[in-house]
PLY file of the C-alpha trace (Angstrom):
ply
format ascii 1.0
element vertex 363
property float x
property float y
property float z
element edge 362
property int vertex1
property int vertex2
end_header
30.87 14.48 18.04
29.80 11.76 15.53
26.40 10.19 16.07
25.42 6.73 14.87
22.41 6.83 12.55
20.68 4.79 9.89
18.77 5.91 6.80
16.27 3.50 5.26
14.98 4.38 1.80
11.62 2.63 1.30
10.11 1.90 -2.11
6.60 0.38 -2.20
5.16 -1.40 -5.26
2.10 -3.46 -6.19
1.99 -6.59 -8.37
-1.73 -6.82 -9.11
-1.84 -10.39 -7.74
-2.27 -12.14 -4.42
-0.18 -14.97 -2.99
-0.17 -17.62 -0.32
2.50 -17.52 2.38
3.68 -20.96 1.27
4.30 -19.57 -2.23
6.46 -16.74 -0.91
8.52 -18.84 1.51
11.93 -19.39 -0.02
11.14 -17.48 -3.21
14.31 -15.43 -2.58
17.48 -16.31 -0.68
18.52 -15.18 2.81
15.14 -14.84 4.50
15.27 -12.60 7.56
14.36 -14.01 10.97
12.23 -11.16 12.26
11.74 -12.85 15.63
15.33 -11.99 16.56
14.35 -8.33 16.93
13.26 -8.01 20.50
10.18 -5.86 21.01
11.45 -3.37 23.57
8.24 -1.68 24.59
5.86 -3.24 27.14
2.93 -5.10 25.68
1.40 -8.57 25.53
3.68 -11.55 25.78
3.59 -12.03 22.01
3.31 -9.41 19.30
1.55 -11.77 16.92
-1.73 -9.98 16.26
-0.62 -8.69 12.87
0.96 -10.42 9.92
4.65 -9.68 9.47
5.65 -9.78 5.79
8.33 -12.14 4.55
11.61 -10.21 4.58
14.63 -11.22 2.48
18.18 -9.87 2.43
19.53 -9.32 -1.08
23.14 -8.74 -2.00
24.66 -5.55 -0.52
25.34 -2.66 -2.89
28.18 -0.12 -2.71
28.90 3.26 -4.30
31.79 5.74 -4.15
30.90 9.38 -3.53
33.72 11.94 -3.28
36.17 9.09 -2.77
34.20 7.57 0.11
32.75 4.06 -0.22
29.17 3.69 0.95
27.93 0.17 1.67
24.16 -0.24 1.49
22.09 -3.14 2.72
19.22 -4.20 0.44
16.10 -5.90 1.78
12.76 -6.91 0.28
9.45 -7.28 2.15
6.76 -9.40 0.46
3.08 -9.13 1.39
0.55 -11.86 0.56
-1.94 -9.33 -0.84
0.45 -8.47 -3.65
2.44 -5.48 -2.44
6.15 -5.49 -1.78
8.72 -3.07 -0.45
12.37 -2.57 -1.31
14.48 -1.25 1.56
17.84 0.37 0.88
19.58 0.83 4.24
22.71 2.79 5.11
24.33 2.95 8.55
26.07 6.26 9.14
28.33 7.84 11.73
28.76 11.61 11.60
27.17 14.94 12.44
23.51 15.80 11.88
24.57 18.21 9.14
26.43 15.42 7.36
23.35 13.21 7.72
21.21 15.87 6.05
23.80 16.41 3.31
23.88 12.68 2.62
20.07 12.55 2.52
19.92 15.16 -0.23
23.01 13.95 -2.10
22.06 13.72 -5.78
24.66 11.03 -6.41
23.47 8.86 -3.51
19.81 9.25 -4.46
20.53 8.29 -8.06
22.34 5.18 -6.87
19.60 4.30 -4.36
16.95 4.65 -7.08
18.97 2.40 -9.40
19.55 -0.18 -6.63
15.82 -0.21 -5.84
15.02 -0.69 -9.54
17.40 -3.66 -9.71
15.83 -5.23 -6.63
12.34 -4.62 -8.00
13.18 -6.40 -11.26
14.48 -9.36 -9.30
11.30 -9.55 -7.20
9.01 -9.18 -10.24
10.87 -11.98 -12.03
10.60 -14.28 -9.00
6.91 -13.57 -8.43
6.17 -13.91 -12.13
7.08 -17.59 -11.91
4.18 -18.31 -9.55
1.49 -15.82 -10.67
0.66 -13.29 -13.35
2.21 -9.96 -12.35
0.73 -6.71 -13.59
2.76 -3.96 -11.95
0.88 -0.77 -11.12
2.18 2.57 -12.39
1.58 3.95 -8.89
4.23 3.50 -6.22
5.28 5.09 -2.93
8.64 6.26 -1.65
9.50 7.09 1.95
12.51 7.60 4.22
12.99 6.31 7.75
15.75 7.55 10.08
17.12 6.21 13.30
19.36 8.54 15.34
21.19 6.98 18.27
21.24 10.03 20.55
19.53 11.77 23.43
16.39 13.47 22.16
16.90 16.58 24.31
20.33 17.24 22.81
19.11 16.70 19.25
16.08 18.95 19.62
18.11 21.61 21.39
20.77 21.83 18.68
19.14 20.56 15.47
15.38 21.12 15.58
15.23 22.79 12.15
17.32 20.05 10.62
14.95 17.36 11.95
11.98 19.28 10.55
13.78 19.58 7.20
14.25 15.81 7.01
10.56 15.28 7.76
9.38 17.61 4.95
12.19 16.89 2.47
13.65 20.40 2.73
17.42 20.91 2.62
17.38 24.73 3.09
16.34 24.58 6.73
17.77 27.96 7.76
14.81 29.67 6.06
12.18 27.71 8.01
10.08 29.80 10.36
10.03 28.75 14.00
6.26 28.33 14.18
6.25 26.16 11.07
9.04 23.98 12.50
7.01 23.47 15.67
3.93 22.48 13.62
5.99 19.95 11.63
7.35 18.38 14.82
3.92 18.20 16.47
3.17 14.74 15.05
5.21 12.65 17.47
5.01 10.03 20.16
7.19 9.99 23.26
7.33 6.76 25.19
9.98 7.60 27.79
12.30 10.45 28.72
15.05 9.48 26.26
13.08 8.71 23.09
10.84 10.44 20.58
9.38 9.35 17.23
8.37 11.92 14.58
6.16 11.12 11.61
5.91 13.26 8.48
4.55 12.89 4.96
8.03 12.36 3.47
9.91 10.75 6.34
9.82 9.39 9.88
12.54 9.86 12.49
13.10 7.94 15.71
15.58 9.32 18.25
16.56 6.92 21.00
19.69 5.59 22.67
20.74 2.06 21.70
17.31 1.01 20.42
16.26 -1.74 18.01
13.73 0.02 15.75
12.61 -2.75 13.37
9.00 -2.68 14.60
8.69 1.08 14.04
10.21 0.63 10.58
7.63 -2.05 9.87
4.83 0.32 10.94
6.14 2.94 8.50
6.27 0.37 5.73
2.80 -1.05 6.41
1.24 2.43 6.46
2.89 3.29 3.14
1.77 -0.02 1.63
-1.80 0.67 2.75
-1.62 4.16 1.28
-0.45 2.67 -2.01
-3.07 -0.10 -2.07
-5.99 2.24 -1.35
-4.78 4.75 -3.97
-4.49 2.00 -6.58
-7.90 0.56 -5.75
-9.54 3.99 -5.87
-8.12 4.61 -9.34
-9.16 1.14 -10.52
-12.73 1.61 -9.30
-13.07 5.02 -10.93
-11.94 3.48 -14.22
-14.19 0.45 -13.70
-17.27 2.64 -13.17
-16.42 4.71 -16.21
-16.11 1.62 -18.42
-19.23 0.02 -16.92
-21.31 3.10 -17.70
-20.08 3.10 -21.29
-20.90 -0.60 -21.64
-24.39 -0.13 -20.21
-25.07 2.81 -22.47
-24.07 0.74 -25.48
-26.06 -2.32 -24.39
-29.17 -0.25 -23.65
-29.28 0.72 -27.34
-28.74 -2.87 -28.47
-32.20 -4.27 -27.71
-32.19 -7.24 -30.09
-28.68 -8.63 -29.56
-28.63 -12.34 -28.70
-25.40 -11.75 -26.77
-26.76 -8.94 -24.63
-27.56 -11.20 -21.69
-24.15 -12.83 -21.78
-22.41 -9.44 -21.93
-24.46 -8.18 -19.00
-23.60 -11.32 -17.06
-19.87 -10.82 -17.64
-20.19 -7.17 -16.61
-21.95 -8.19 -13.39
-19.20 -10.70 -12.59
-16.51 -8.09 -13.27
-18.19 -5.59 -10.97
-18.51 -8.27 -8.29
-14.77 -9.03 -8.47
-13.95 -5.33 -8.16
-16.28 -5.03 -5.19
-14.73 -8.01 -3.40
-11.15 -6.85 -4.07
-11.91 -3.35 -2.78
-13.69 -4.66 0.27
-10.69 -6.86 1.04
-8.37 -3.84 0.83
-10.56 -1.88 3.24
-10.79 -4.85 5.59
-6.99 -5.13 5.60
-6.71 -1.46 6.56
-9.31 -1.82 9.31
-7.68 -5.00 10.62
-4.34 -3.21 10.75
-5.82 -0.35 12.74
-7.10 -2.76 15.37
-4.40 -5.40 15.09
-1.77 -3.91 17.36
-3.87 -3.59 20.47
-3.87 -0.60 22.80
-0.13 -0.31 23.32
2.82 1.50 21.82
2.67 0.09 18.27
-0.99 1.00 17.96
-0.16 4.62 18.71
2.78 4.58 16.30
0.52 3.28 13.55
-2.09 5.89 14.52
0.43 8.66 13.80
0.98 7.37 10.26
-2.77 6.89 9.80
-3.31 10.54 10.75
-0.42 12.05 8.76
-1.20 10.04 5.60
-4.92 10.93 5.96
-5.83 7.30 5.39
-9.30 7.94 6.76
-10.02 10.32 3.86
-8.78 7.80 1.30
-10.79 5.04 2.96
-13.91 7.23 2.82
-13.37 7.87 -0.89
-12.85 4.16 -1.47
-16.01 3.37 0.50
-17.98 5.66 -1.81
-16.42 3.92 -4.82
-17.45 0.55 -3.41
-21.02 1.75 -2.89
-21.11 3.04 -6.46
-19.83 -0.31 -7.74
-22.48 -2.12 -5.70
-25.25 0.13 -7.07
-23.97 -0.35 -10.61
-23.99 -4.11 -10.18
-27.55 -4.00 -8.82
-28.58 -2.04 -11.92
-26.95 -4.63 -14.18
-28.57 -7.49 -12.28
-31.97 -5.74 -12.56
-31.43 -5.48 -16.32
-30.58 -9.19 -16.47
-33.66 -10.06 -14.42
-35.82 -7.89 -16.70
-34.37 -9.63 -19.75
-35.20 -13.00 -18.20
-38.76 -11.85 -17.51
-39.10 -10.57 -21.08
-37.68 -13.84 -22.37
-40.20 -15.84 -20.33
-43.01 -13.65 -21.62
-41.86 -14.26 -25.19
-41.75 -18.01 -24.52
-45.27 -17.95 -23.08
-46.55 -15.95 -26.07
-44.80 -18.32 -28.44
-46.33 -21.34 -26.69
-49.75 -19.75 -26.89
-49.27 -19.08 -30.59
-48.14 -22.66 -31.16
-51.18 -23.94 -29.27
-53.49 -21.72 -31.35
-51.77 -22.87 -34.52
-52.24 -26.51 -33.57
-55.92 -25.86 -32.86
-56.32 -24.29 -36.29
-54.58 -27.24 -37.92
-56.92 -29.72 -36.23
-59.87 -27.51 -36.99
-59.24 -27.44 -40.75
-58.23 -31.06 -41.16
0 1
1 2
2 3
3 4
4 5
5 6
6 7
7 8
8 9
9 10
10 11
11 12
12 13
13 14
14 15
15 16
16 17
17 18
18 19
19 20
20 21
21 22
22 23
23 24
24 25
25 26
26 27
27 28
28 29
29 30
30 31
31 32
32 33
33 34
34 35
35 36
36 37
37 38
38 39
39 40
40 41
41 42
42 43
43 44
44 45
45 46
46 47
47 48
48 49
49 50
50 51
51 52
52 53
53 54
54 55
55 56
56 57
57 58
58 59
59 60
60 61
61 62
62 63
63 64
64 65
65 66
66 67
67 68
68 69
69 70
70 71
71 72
72 73
73 74
74 75
75 76
76 77
77 78
78 79
79 80
80 81
81 82
82 83
83 84
84 85
85 86
86 87
87 88
88 89
89 90
90 91
91 92
92 93
93 94
94 95
95 96
96 97
97 98
98 99
99 100
100 101
101 102
102 103
103 104
104 105
105 106
106 107
107 108
108 109
109 110
110 111
111 112
112 113
113 114
114 115
115 116
116 117
117 118
118 119
119 120
120 121
121 122
122 123
123 124
124 125
125 126
126 127
127 128
128 129
129 130
130 131
131 132
132 133
133 134
134 135
135 136
136 137
137 138
138 139
139 140
140 141
141 142
142 143
143 144
144 145
145 146
146 147
147 148
148 149
149 150
150 151
151 152
152 153
153 154
154 155
155 156
156 157
157 158
158 159
159 160
160 161
161 162
162 163
163 164
164 165
165 166
166 167
167 168
168 169
169 170
170 171
171 172
172 173
173 174
174 175
175 176
176 177
177 178
178 179
179 180
180 181
181 182
182 183
183 184
184 185
185 186
186 187
187 188
188 189
189 190
190 191
191 192
192 193
193 194
194 195
195 196
196 197
197 198
198 199
199 200
200 201
201 202
202 203
203 204
204 205
205 206
206 207
207 208
208 209
209 210
210 211
211 212
212 213
213 214
214 215
215 216
216 217
217 218
218 219
219 220
220 221
221 222
222 223
223 224
224 225
225 226
226 227
227 228
228 229
229 230
230 231
231 232
232 233
233 234
234 235
235 236
236 237
237 238
238 239
239 240
240 241
241 242
242 243
243 244
244 245
245 246
246 247
247 248
248 249
249 250
250 251
251 252
252 253
253 254
254 255
255 256
256 257
257 258
258 259
259 260
260 261
261 262
262 263
263 264
264 265
265 266
266 267
267 268
268 269
269 270
270 271
271 272
272 273
273 274
274 275
275 276
276 277
277 278
278 279
279 280
280 281
281 282
282 283
283 284
284 285
285 286
286 287
287 288
288 289
289 290
290 291
291 292
292 293
293 294
294 295
295 296
296 297
297 298
298 299
299 300
300 301
301 302
302 303
303 304
304 305
305 306
306 307
307 308
308 309
309 310
310 311
311 312
312 313
313 314
314 315
315 316
316 317
317 318
318 319
319 320
320 321
321 322
322 323
323 324
324 325
325 326
326 327
327 328
328 329
329 330
330 331
331 332
332 333
333 334
334 335
335 336
336 337
337 338
338 339
339 340
340 341
341 342
342 343
343 344
344 345
345 346
346 347
347 348
348 349
349 350
350 351
351 352
352 353
353 354
354 355
355 356
356 357
357 358
358 359
359 360
360 361
361 362
């Protein structure tokens, strides 16, 4: 019996810039009205404690595979802190085995990658008109599935297949039962008919007739945070490496008239890196607390756990401390230079005074 499903291929990128909401409004055509998606789990009257990105619908894409035409919906999510996501969505009706076959179809994946690349170029071009864009070489890719079925039936008949989708494994017959159970352990069950699994490669929600846009948004936000913290960690490691080289060089250059200016620029650069990293961490922390103590908070908590965001945050916190210590060292060097300069001025003034005394003395 065919089952209605949807696959969402998520591609997360970073632009290296930040934006204002007003700048992003209308930057692309066909902006999505997210408010039309009714939040179907009990919670406060308004789910407005977190910032929903601006979502735009691009032109649909289509591809023929084995004589069958596949129509894919293309969306873009723009975040004010510089990240964006490309969503390639395909609604499907068929068996679970066909769903898995489609997931691992080489032809479909090649087309999805090409469609995402086209959408990315369009976004980069649009954003480049309002700010300098320096795209990171790091990116994230993720899959999100919705299966419109009863969870008990799916898990009774297709447990290995679900686990395979979560770990990106197409040869599911070889999976050991205990391993399958461990893969499926990361889940949240709200009621008797629904279940939501979260894995490193994919997330799967099984529910009857459910609007899943909020869960999809949680998956996207978690992936964006993973990307942003990874990028910032790499940037800080490189920043510390370059700062140490600069300090080593400047420490040998005792007489340079530009030494103070170079140290000042280095201090400002370290300060900017510190502030940017602190902002990233604050965004992550705000997200963790932003959903309140209801269903979405627990959904986000699953992603936070599976992606090990706490470990990445801890590494980033250490980087930030190292940047702060490095800046303090630079500032101490600047202060010492200023003290030395004042001492030289005082000595010079004393010498001038002595010279003047000698001049008057021998007149």
